[in-house]
N, C-alpha and C positions, 0 to 999 in steps of 0.2 A: 504494500499498500504505499503511496506517496503522497506527503503533503504539500500542498500549494500555500506558498507563503501569504501571510497573511495581508489582506486587504483591509486599507485604513478607512473607516466609515467617520470622519470624525473622532469620536473619544471612543471607538468600538471598532474592534479588530474581529477577521473572521476568518478561521483556519477551515477550509475543506479538505475533507479526502477524496481521493480521485481512487476510485478500483478499477485495474486496468485489467479482469478478467474479463473477458468478453464472451468464453463458450466454456462449458463442462461437459463430462464426459462420464455416465454414470459407472458404477462398479461392473455391471454386468457386461456393458461392452468393454471396458478395460480388462477385465479377465478373459474375453474373447480375444482381444487383440494382443494379449501376454501369453494364451494358451496356458492361464492359470486357472484352478479351482476358484469360483466367485464366496465360495463360503470360507475358505482358507485368507483370501485375502483381507475379507470382511473383518476376520480376525485378526490380523497384523496389523490393519489400517486404524483398528480402536487406539493406538498410540500416536496418530496422527491429529493435529490441530488445525482449526483454519487457517493457523499459519503457514500451516506446511500444505496448506491447498486441498485439504478435505472440506467439502462442501456438503450441506445435509440437504434434499429436494422433496419437497412433499406434493403428493398430487391425489386425486380421487383413487388411482390401483393402487398407491402406498403413502395412505394416511399417516404411518407411523415413519416416514420418512426411509429413503434411501441413499447411499451414499453415491456422491460424485467428486470426482476430480478435477482441477485446472490443471494445464501443461506442467507445472511446478508440483502440483499433487502427484503425476504420475510418476514423475522424477520422485518424489521422496517415496511412492510406494515402492518404486525400482530398486532405491536403497533400501527399504526394509525388508524386501524381496532376499535381496544378496544378505544381508545380514542374520535373516533366519535361516538361509540356505547353509551359512558357512559355520554357524553357530554346532558346538560339538552335541552331540544329541544323548 
């Protein structure tokens, strides 16, 4: 997230947040693209936060929400996959 410099309105100033995420991919789509099991990805993605690119999407078919990822979130998820695969069992 990027902060735009404050705009001077007399005695007031305003700082705006600019969100550069313009699209996300759902967990099911990312799992298919990566060739991974969606349930396993959901389990390891619980370690991610919005700052890591994890976004929850709600719609009539998913009233409890479904995970979705920004491009940065997909990279974060790939890093988690590598970590989980390299961890001793």
